BALOBA-1460 file (C-alpha; in Angstrom, 3 decimals):
// residues 267
<rec num="1" residu="m" x="68.888" y="119.003" z="127.879"/>
<rec num="2" residu="l" x="68.210" y="116.051" z="130.556"/>
<rec num="3" residu="s" x="64.636" y="115.210" z="131.825"/>
<rec num="4" residu="i" x="63.887" y="112.692" z="134.418"/>
<rec num="5" residu="s" x="60.971" y="110.921" z="135.967"/>
<rec num="6" residu="i" x="60.772" y="108.671" z="139.076"/>
<rec num="7" residu="v" x="57.952" y="106.758" z="140.013"/>
<rec num="8" residu="i" x="57.431" y="106.087" z="143.627"/>
<rec num="9" residu="y" x="54.845" y="103.331" z="144.843"/>
<rec num="10" residu="q" x="56.189" y="102.234" z="148.706"/>
<rec num="11" residu="l" x="58.430" y="105.142" z="149.795"/>
<rec num="12" residu="d" x="61.363" y="104.391" z="151.600"/>
<rec num="13" residu="c" x="61.887" y="107.926" z="153.182"/>
<rec num="14" residu="d" x="65.382" y="107.598" z="154.208"/>
<rec num="15" residu="l" x="66.293" y="106.253" z="150.668"/>
<rec num="16" residu="f" x="64.361" y="108.632" z="149.157"/>
<rec num="17" residu="r" x="66.977" y="111.535" z="150.973"/>
<rec num="18" residu="r" x="69.562" y="109.427" z="149.825"/>
<rec num="19" residu="l" x="68.252" y="109.693" z="145.782"/>
<rec num="20" residu="l" x="67.711" y="113.086" z="146.021"/>
<rec num="21" residu="d" x="71.041" y="114.207" z="147.493"/>
<rec num="22" residu="s" x="72.944" y="111.710" z="144.589"/>
<rec num="23" residu="l" x="70.811" y="113.211" z="142.031"/>
<rec num="24" residu="s" x="71.349" y="116.384" z="142.541"/>
<rec num="25" residu="i" x="75.395" y="116.124" z="142.757"/>
<rec num="26" residu="a" x="75.226" y="114.392" z="139.778"/>
<rec num="27" residu="l" x="73.334" y="116.942" z="138.052"/>
<rec num="28" residu="d" x="75.674" y="119.398" z="138.924"/>
<rec num="29" residu="k" x="77.981" y="117.887" z="137.081"/>
<rec num="30" residu="v" x="75.798" y="118.022" z="133.635"/>
<rec num="31" residu="s" x="74.463" y="121.506" z="133.649"/>
<rec num="32" residu="e" x="75.513" y="124.734" z="135.464"/>
<rec num="33" residu="g" x="72.478" y="125.421" z="137.784"/>
<rec num="34" residu="s" x="69.098" y="123.990" z="136.891"/>
<rec num="35" residu="s" x="69.267" y="125.125" z="132.944"/>
<rec num="36" residu="g" x="68.224" y="122.349" z="130.861"/>
<rec num="37" residu="i" x="66.755" y="120.017" z="133.889"/>
<rec num="38" residu="s" x="63.879" y="118.508" z="134.306"/>
<rec num="39" residu="i" x="62.516" y="116.541" z="136.956"/>
<rec num="40" residu="k" x="59.026" y="114.682" z="137.253"/>
<rec num="41" residu="i" x="58.419" y="112.170" z="140.653"/>
<rec num="42" residu="i" x="54.954" y="110.234" z="139.761"/>
<rec num="43" residu="d" x="53.058" y="109.218" z="143.063"/>
<rec num="44" residu="n" x="51.362" y="105.615" z="142.428"/>
<rec num="45" residu="g" x="51.311" y="105.351" z="146.301"/>
<rec num="46" residu="n" x="48.761" y="108.237" z="147.233"/>
<rec num="47" residu="q" x="51.868" y="109.562" z="149.423"/>
<rec num="48" residu="q" x="51.306" y="112.986" z="147.775"/>
<rec num="49" residu="t" x="51.976" y="114.506" z="151.522"/>
<rec num="50" residu="i" x="54.722" y="113.055" z="152.477"/>
<rec num="51" residu="i" x="56.636" y="113.440" z="148.787"/>
<rec num="52" residu="e" x="56.413" y="116.976" z="149.149"/>
<rec num="53" residu="n" x="57.197" y="117.312" z="152.757"/>
<rec num="54" residu="l" x="60.518" y="115.470" z="151.933"/>
<rec num="55" residu="s" x="61.116" y="117.630" z="148.662"/>
<rec num="56" residu="k" x="60.601" y="120.851" z="150.355"/>
<rec num="57" residu="d" x="64.731" y="120.388" z="151.353"/>
<rec num="58" residu="y" x="66.033" y="119.998" z="147.605"/>
<rec num="59" residu="l" x="63.835" y="122.571" z="146.067"/>
<rec num="60" residu="n" x="66.688" y="125.094" z="145.824"/>
<rec num="61" residu="k" x="68.875" y="122.203" z="144.583"/>
<rec num="62" residu="l" x="66.159" y="120.756" z="142.372"/>
<rec num="63" residu="p" x="63.997" y="123.832" z="141.732"/>
<rec num="64" residu="t" x="62.501" y="121.986" z="138.653"/>
<rec num="65" residu="l" x="61.361" y="119.105" z="141.032"/>
<rec num="66" residu="e" x="57.376" y="118.183" z="139.759"/>
<rec num="67" residu="i" x="55.060" y="115.736" z="141.854"/>
<rec num="68" residu="i" x="52.914" y="114.099" z="140.315"/>
<rec num="69" residu="s" x="49.755" y="113.117" z="142.502"/>
<rec num="70" residu="g" x="45.976" y="112.366" z="142.479"/>
<rec num="71" residu="m" x="45.660" y="109.366" z="140.279"/>
<rec num="72" residu="k" x="45.512" y="105.712" z="141.959"/>
<rec num="73" residu="n" x="48.162" y="102.958" z="141.424"/>
<rec num="74" residu="i" x="48.312" y="102.985" z="137.063"/>
<rec num="75" residu="g" x="51.080" y="100.687" z="136.830"/>
<rec num="76" residu="y" x="55.147" y="101.198" z="136.240"/>
<rec num="77" residu="g" x="55.356" y="102.046" z="132.971"/>
<rec num="78" residu="r" x="52.273" y="104.139" z="132.467"/>
<rec num="79" residu="a" x="53.652" y="106.062" z="135.549"/>
<rec num="80" residu="h" x="56.517" y="107.040" z="133.446"/>
<rec num="81" residu="n" x="55.084" y="107.675" z="130.371"/>
<rec num="82" residu="l" x="53.584" y="111.025" z="132.237"/>
<rec num="83" residu="g" x="57.421" y="112.060" z="132.223"/>
<rec num="84" residu="i" x="58.446" y="110.573" z="129.050"/>
<rec num="85" residu="l" x="56.141" y="111.486" z="126.392"/>
<rec num="86" residu="s" x="55.760" y="115.158" z="128.106"/>
<rec num="87" residu="s" x="59.214" y="115.756" z="127.641"/>
<rec num="88" residu="t" x="61.434" y="118.138" z="125.366"/>
<rec num="89" residu="s" x="64.758" y="116.772" z="126.119"/>
<rec num="90" residu="k" x="67.249" y="115.167" z="124.053"/>
<rec num="91" residu="y" x="68.033" y="112.928" z="127.019"/>
<rec num="92" residu="h" x="65.683" y="111.204" z="129.198"/>
<rec num="93" residu="l" x="66.656" y="108.780" z="132.564"/>
<rec num="94" residu="v" x="63.976" y="106.236" z="133.545"/>
<rec num="95" residu="l" x="64.948" y="105.938" z="137.375"/>
<rec num="96" residu="n" x="63.928" y="104.077" z="140.420"/>
<rec num="97" residu="p" x="63.811" y="105.918" z="143.738"/>
<rec num="98" residu="d" x="65.929" y="102.845" z="145.391"/>
<rec num="99" residu="v" x="68.859" y="104.090" z="143.110"/>
<rec num="100" residu="i" x="72.130" y="106.238" z="144.638"/>
<rec num="101" residu="l" x="73.844" y="107.328" z="141.900"/>
<rec num="102" residu="d" x="77.906" y="107.872" z="141.273"/>
<rec num="103" residu="s" x="78.408" y="111.688" z="140.976"/>
<rec num="104" residu="d" x="79.737" y="111.260" z="137.510"/>
<rec num="105" residu="s" x="77.403" y="108.763" z="136.476"/>
<rec num="106" residu="l" x="75.260" y="111.181" z="134.326"/>
<rec num="107" residu="i" x="78.023" y="112.829" z="132.859"/>
<rec num="108" residu="e" x="79.599" y="109.812" z="131.822"/>
<rec num="109" residu="g" x="76.101" y="108.866" z="130.169"/>
<rec num="110" residu="i" x="75.457" y="111.935" z="128.414"/>
<rec num="111" residu="k" x="79.199" y="112.142" z="127.045"/>
<rec num="112" residu="h" x="79.036" y="108.734" z="125.558"/>
<rec num="113" residu="l" x="75.722" y="109.133" z="123.799"/>
<rec num="114" residu="e" x="76.800" y="112.430" z="122.458"/>
<rec num="115" residu="s" x="79.881" y="110.330" z="120.786"/>
<rec num="116" residu="n" x="77.878" y="107.722" z="119.733"/>
<rec num="117" residu="k" x="74.901" y="108.536" z="117.716"/>
<rec num="118" residu="d" x="74.450" y="105.232" z="117.023"/>
<rec num="119" residu="i" x="73.860" y="104.296" z="120.840"/>
<rec num="120" residu="c" x="70.010" y="104.926" z="121.915"/>
<rec num="121" residu="a" x="70.399" y="103.750" z="125.492"/>
<rec num="122" residu="v" x="72.726" y="103.434" z="128.231"/>
<rec num="123" residu="a" x="72.835" y="100.922" z="131.226"/>
<rec num="124" residu="p" x="75.453" y="101.390" z="134.187"/>
<rec num="125" residu="a" x="77.872" y="99.260" z="136.305"/>
<rec num="126" residu="c" x="76.044" y="98.396" z="139.322"/>
<rec num="127" residu="e" x="76.546" y="97.134" z="142.917"/>
<rec num="128" residu="d" x="74.204" y="96.626" z="145.557"/>
<rec num="129" residu="e" x="73.925" y="98.043" z="149.169"/>
<rec num="130" residu="k" x="76.330" y="95.536" z="150.147"/>
<rec num="131" residu="g" x="78.756" y="95.806" z="147.196"/>
<rec num="132" residu="q" x="77.917" y="92.633" z="145.174"/>
<rec num="133" residu="v" x="77.885" y="93.357" z="141.505"/>
<rec num="134" residu="q" x="73.995" y="93.552" z="140.132"/>
<rec num="135" residu="y" x="74.223" y="92.434" z="136.105"/>
<rec num="136" residu="l" x="71.549" y="95.008" z="134.911"/>
<rec num="137" residu="a" x="72.507" y="94.308" z="130.906"/>
<rec num="138" residu="k" x="71.476" y="90.814" z="129.683"/>
<rec num="139" residu="r" x="71.133" y="88.705" z="126.719"/>
<rec num="140" residu="y" x="67.245" y="88.025" z="125.157"/>
<rec num="141" residu="p" x="65.764" y="85.715" z="127.865"/>
<rec num="142" residu="s" x="64.850" y="81.905" z="127.908"/>
<rec num="143" residu="v" x="61.672" y="80.703" z="129.796"/>
<rec num="144" residu="l" x="64.165" y="78.631" z="131.790"/>
<rec num="145" residu="d" x="66.371" y="81.741" z="132.337"/>
<rec num="146" residu="l" x="63.257" y="83.743" z="133.937"/>
<rec num="147" residu="a" x="62.237" y="81.122" z="136.098"/>
<rec num="148" residu="l" x="65.355" y="80.291" z="137.459"/>
<rec num="149" residu="r" x="66.278" y="84.259" z="137.831"/>
<rec num="150" residu="g" x="62.681" y="85.138" z="138.766"/>
<rec num="151" residu="v" x="61.332" y="82.514" z="141.190"/>
<rec num="152" residu="a" x="63.392" y="79.270" z="141.637"/>
<rec num="153" residu="p" x="64.756" y="79.350" z="145.364"/>
<rec num="154" residu="r" x="68.550" y="79.970" z="145.756"/>
<rec num="155" residu="f" x="70.001" y="76.442" z="146.010"/>
<rec num="156" residu="i" x="68.338" y="75.746" z="142.220"/>
<rec num="157" residu="k" x="69.614" y="78.934" z="141.460"/>
<rec num="158" residu="k" x="73.298" y="77.674" z="142.652"/>
<rec num="159" residu="y" x="73.354" y="74.349" z="140.439"/>
<rec num="160" residu="f" x="72.286" y="76.523" z="137.116"/>
<rec num="161" residu="q" x="74.935" y="79.586" z="138.114"/>
<rec num="162" residu="k" x="76.929" y="79.260" z="134.941"/>
<rec num="163" residu="r" x="73.785" y="79.474" z="132.776"/>
<rec num="164" residu="l" x="72.645" y="82.493" z="134.713"/>
<rec num="165" residu="s" x="76.186" y="84.040" z="134.161"/>
<rec num="166" residu="r" x="75.815" y="83.534" z="130.496"/>
<rec num="167" residu="y" x="72.336" y="85.242" z="130.629"/>
<rec num="168" residu="e" x="73.452" y="88.188" z="132.681"/>
<rec num="169" residu="m" x="76.464" y="88.315" z="130.145"/>
<rec num="170" residu="h" x="79.120" y="87.812" z="133.518"/>
<rec num="171" residu="k" x="82.437" y="87.407" z="131.618"/>
<rec num="172" residu="v" x="81.921" y="90.180" z="128.605"/>
<rec num="173" residu="l" x="80.636" y="93.142" z="131.522"/>
<rec num="174" residu="n" x="83.127" y="92.031" z="133.969"/>
<rec num="175" residu="k" x="86.036" y="92.970" z="130.726"/>
<rec num="176" residu="e" x="84.579" y="95.105" z="128.862"/>
<rec num="177" residu="s" x="83.860" y="99.182" z="129.541"/>
<rec num="178" residu="a" x="81.257" y="99.691" z="126.647"/>
<rec num="179" residu="v" x="79.305" y="96.243" z="125.177"/>
<rec num="180" residu="q" x="75.890" y="96.252" z="123.167"/>
<rec num="181" residu="v" x="73.093" y="93.758" z="124.865"/>
<rec num="182" residu="d" x="69.693" y="92.985" z="124.364"/>
<rec num="183" residu="i" x="67.800" y="93.886" z="127.599"/>
<rec num="184" residu="i" x="68.700" y="96.782" z="129.696"/>
<rec num="185" residu="s" x="66.540" y="97.239" z="133.714"/>
<rec num="186" residu="g" x="64.114" y="99.762" z="133.882"/>
<rec num="187" residu="c" x="65.971" y="100.732" z="137.373"/>
<rec num="188" residu="f" x="68.079" y="103.027" z="135.291"/>
<rec num="189" residu="m" x="67.884" y="103.806" z="131.531"/>
<rec num="190" residu="l" x="69.359" y="106.387" z="129.880"/>
<rec num="191" residu="c" x="67.933" y="107.140" z="126.222"/>
<rec num="192" residu="r" x="67.453" y="109.468" z="123.742"/>
<rec num="193" residu="t" x="63.948" y="111.432" z="124.533"/>
<rec num="194" residu="e" x="63.038" y="111.433" z="120.670"/>
<rec num="195" residu="y" x="63.531" y="107.594" z="120.426"/>
<rec num="196" residu="l" x="61.660" y="106.878" z="123.471"/>
<rec num="197" residu="k" x="58.931" y="109.199" z="121.893"/>
<rec num="198" residu="k" x="58.883" y="107.476" z="118.770"/>
<rec num="199" residu="i" x="57.569" y="104.134" z="120.427"/>
<rec num="200" residu="g" x="55.236" y="105.588" z="122.392"/>
<rec num="201" residu="g" x="57.176" y="105.008" z="125.881"/>
<rec num="202" residu="f" x="56.680" y="101.906" z="128.088"/>
<rec num="203" residu="d" x="53.909" y="99.681" z="126.954"/>
<rec num="204" residu="e" x="50.841" y="100.360" z="129.031"/>
<rec num="205" residu="r" x="49.959" y="96.435" z="128.702"/>
<rec num="206" residu="y" x="52.614" y="95.372" z="131.129"/>
<rec num="207" residu="f" x="50.915" y="97.082" z="134.395"/>
<rec num="208" residu="l" x="54.455" y="95.472" z="136.066"/>
<rec num="209" residu="y" x="57.474" y="93.557" z="135.461"/>
<rec num="210" residu="f" x="59.030" y="93.273" z="131.468"/>
<rec num="211" residu="e" x="57.998" y="96.326" z="130.797"/>
<rec num="212" residu="d" x="61.547" y="97.383" z="130.500"/>
<rec num="213" residu="f" x="62.303" y="94.179" z="128.610"/>
<rec num="214" residu="a" x="59.899" y="95.184" z="126.392"/>
<rec num="215" residu="l" x="60.933" y="99.142" z="125.475"/>
<rec num="216" residu="s" x="64.162" y="97.412" z="125.156"/>
<rec num="217" residu="m" x="63.269" y="95.523" z="122.028"/>
<rec num="218" residu="e" x="61.274" y="98.373" z="120.662"/>
<rec num="219" residu="m" x="63.831" y="100.737" z="121.234"/>
<rec num="220" residu="k" x="66.431" y="98.207" z="119.661"/>
<rec num="221" residu="k" x="65.021" y="98.445" z="116.093"/>
<rec num="222" residu="l" x="66.043" y="102.146" z="116.367"/>
<rec num="223" residu="g" x="69.314" y="101.685" z="117.402"/>
<rec num="224" residu="a" x="71.853" y="99.666" z="119.830"/>
<rec num="225" residu="l" x="71.690" y="99.342" z="123.428"/>
<rec num="226" residu="q" x="74.935" y="99.578" z="125.818"/>
<rec num="227" residu="y" x="76.254" y="98.773" z="128.811"/>
<rec num="228" residu="l" x="78.802" y="101.641" z="129.785"/>
<rec num="229" residu="s" x="81.072" y="100.656" z="133.096"/>
<rec num="230" residu="s" x="82.127" y="104.468" z="133.421"/>
<rec num="231" residu="m" x="78.411" y="105.247" z="134.514"/>
<rec num="232" residu="k" x="78.230" y="103.484" z="138.156"/>
<rec num="233" residu="i" x="74.937" y="103.130" z="140.472"/>
<rec num="234" residu="i" x="73.631" y="101.557" z="143.815"/>
<rec num="235" residu="h" x="70.843" y="99.835" z="143.246"/>
<rec num="236" residu="y" x="68.584" y="98.468" z="146.909"/>
<rec num="237" residu="g" x="66.069" y="96.826" z="144.843"/>
<rec num="238" residu="g" x="65.382" y="92.896" z="144.467"/>
<rec num="239" residu="n" x="63.645" y="90.933" z="142.420"/>
<rec num="240" residu="a" x="60.370" y="88.789" z="142.422"/>
<rec num="241" residu="a" x="61.937" y="85.333" z="144.281"/>
<rec num="242" residu="g" x="61.087" y="87.435" z="147.282"/>
<rec num="243" residu="k" x="58.001" y="88.942" z="146.246"/>
<rec num="244" residu="d" x="54.698" y="87.549" z="147.156"/>
<rec num="245" residu="f" x="52.369" y="85.048" z="145.591"/>
<rec num="246" residu="k" x="50.339" y="88.033" z="143.804"/>
<rec num="247" residu="h" x="53.903" y="89.206" z="142.276"/>
<rec num="248" residu="i" x="54.686" y="86.086" z="141.291"/>
<rec num="249" residu="l" x="51.448" y="85.692" z="139.557"/>
<rec num="250" residu="m" x="52.034" y="89.282" z="137.909"/>
<rec num="251" residu="f" x="55.706" y="88.574" z="136.770"/>
<rec num="252" residu="v" x="54.585" y="85.112" z="135.132"/>
<rec num="253" residu="i" x="51.370" y="86.895" z="133.348"/>
<rec num="254" residu="s" x="53.809" y="90.037" z="132.292"/>
<rec num="255" residu="g" x="56.223" y="87.462" z="130.901"/>
<rec num="256" residu="i" x="53.769" y="85.305" z="129.052"/>
<rec num="257" residu="k" x="52.926" y="88.602" z="127.234"/>
<rec num="258" residu="f" x="56.373" y="89.345" z="126.130"/>
<rec num="259" residu="f" x="57.008" y="86.172" z="125.190"/>
<rec num="260" residu="n" x="53.712" y="86.186" z="122.969"/>
<rec num="261" residu="c" x="55.184" y="89.771" z="121.507"/>
<rec num="262" residu="y" x="58.658" y="88.850" z="120.932"/>
<rec num="263" residu="g" x="59.359" y="85.106" z="120.378"/>
<rec num="264" residu="w" x="59.195" y="82.096" z="122.805"/>
<rec num="265" residu="k" x="62.610" y="80.421" z="123.740"/>
<rec num="266" residu="i" x="62.257" y="77.658" z="126.253"/>
<rec num="267" residu="r" x="65.708" y="76.912" z="126.721"/>
């Protein structure tokens, strides 16, 4: 029924426990016991011993949990593909380790996909750890949108708030319970596995950043992407604005790859 891949690079032990706690509760509503559920944790940070020790406490709740270790950091998308391309499930969840699931999140998403065959993937309603709304579903970006959101300082973002609100679809997502979108975030993507495999999973040319944008564009060729307000999560992740120069450079390089492939929109 459902497969899940979680890629870990720098492990936050407390947050990882909270993720597994929330995941086990959400999975109880999807399937009695563990029937039809598989979970792969892909270790991109050479932390096998730590992950195994933390996971031991959850083997009764999550008996199908498997840890894939022993390789170097192979990149976010390529690591997720180890779980995606080997899956035989109907649905696959791409999940970040810095996410806490609402107890009804998975069952709501699966019910929605079951009832809407034209939808190939759904994105959740999201808040950060302070209760502030995060907008994970977006319109197709322009270069200016990404520069503002990804690397601009806060005072500049404030000046362009109206523009950023449009890009992040604030008015639409705050009113509609389910709405079609262009881009969904890789921190939580509930997808039809058949379609994920049909496009070959994540494009492995992206080592980090924009792999979820590219996946969204490829999935849209097969069906619609949708934001679903009844599917709720908490996300502790940040964005590129808080990263060092190396990550800013990776963000820019991946952005160029994305626009070269799917079309440049400057403003």
